[in-house]
Phi, psi and omega in degrees: 000132179284137186284332177201162186298328184266007182296143176277353180258142175276014180210172176272109186294141180291140176258355183258315183304316179300322180294316180300313182289326178299313180296319180298312180292327178297314180297316180295320181295317178301318179293324178292325175298316178300317181295323178295322177290318182296314183268357183052050189241033182300327181290341185253314187241020177295338180292339179292307175294330178296314177299322178298319178297322178296319178292320178300312179295321181296315180285334173295316177294325179295321179295316178297318181296329179295330178271341178231068188292352179255007181271108186293314181302318179293320178300314180295318180299315179298313182298314182295317181297319180287338175279327183282331188294309184303319178300336178296325178291329174296321177298322176303316179296322177300313183295316183293317179296321176302318179293324176297319180292326174297325183289327178234070189294328185288350177247004183285129178284348187211152175303127184306323181291343181273350180298307183289321182294323181290307185284328176290326175296318176298319179297324179295318178296316179297320178297322178295321178295318179298315180297320178298314179294318180296323179296322179291319181291322184279345182293117182294341180264005182290145177280161177305324179294318179294323178295318177298318179296320179298317179295323178296320178295320179295318178299314181298319182294320181292321177295318178297323177298318179294317179297316180301317182289326176294325176296322177297315179296323178296321177297317177298318180296322178296316178297317179299318179298320178294322178298320179293315181295328181277349180087010179283331180228132177279151177298320176238144180297138180230151179297335184280350184299138181282175185300316183292323178297318179295323178296313180298316179299318182296313183291324178291318177297321177300317180293320180297313182295316179298317179297322179295318179297312181295323179296321178299320178294319178298318180298319177304314181292323177299311181296318181299316181294319181288331175290330180084179183295342179263003181284169183298315184295323181286335185261005176229144188272331187300325180300324179297317182287338177280306188275318178273340182258285186297316182297314182291327176292323177299320177296317179297314181295320178300320178289335173294314186283313180246067182299135183305329184284356171289338189244352186237148174290156183276354182238128185283001174274345176281126180227160181269125178297163182293347176285352177075010184234313189273132173261135183230157174271116177250181179280352186086155182270111181250126176265112185275000178288157175303144186302319180299321180293324179293329177287319182286330183224070185296334180272358181054050177297322179300321180296328178294320181285325181280346177054048178282139175285128181241143178283117179254100187298335182288348175274001180235052186300327183298338181278350188249130182290150177284138180298130179092351181245340182234155176269131180254126180281106182238340185082356183234352182160183180223159175058212184291352181262010180298140181295148180297143179249000000 
């Protein structure tokens, strides 16, 4: 039921649900700030409190909008903030998977540093398409043809976002398969598994669950856009609070309980030896190709055809000190307390 004739909502917006979710995200965000300070992991997991702040602002605007349902600026602010927040959690997954690949470099299908640049670059292109489509739809002077084109661009961008994220999950699955074949991770958990194997299994499972949650939200948005403004999802409020609210809070809470930095070193030069037990200080994986080339060819397909010899530091483990036993000259610290790079 519409709350008033001039309302921008096709239903009477809830005044309670936004407050509940605002408080929930606030508590989770405060805890994530604490975890970033505790693990000194701002470079890796700062996106978690950032996404939480976007949700807090979004649901705050939603609460105001529920009392002023005919106020267009507040309505737009609430909608945009709630649309911007979930992709931030996808960026978190990109960063964390990149750090996992730095930890096990010899099984990485792609240069670890290219994970975030590749997928974040795709997200930027998709965002530009979304913005172009949204501008056409929102333009009051747009012709019916321009509005149709704008909606088509929005549909295409959401589908591309879903495809991009599925490619990310496929990359994670390929790495996981290699870990199983190499014996670093068992197909099923066993009591005999060593500490590092349990860490890898935990972080990969965390990424899978988070990816599934975010994918469900993407599917919700795809269906909503294709149904249009007269569809069931657009004309009912509960789907938003389930998929953009409860699902995203579940992802946030999961990261509170099983924070990625519980399982990963804070420095990307620390890697796991091929024995699956020993952690060593390496030089880090440096891609000496021009930056533009690394973006255009993140898998270095050209290098496979040219058959260039590459220095694989993980094949020279004897040259690298064991973590906790040797002092590493970094200029910023020593041992396990070395500042993140």
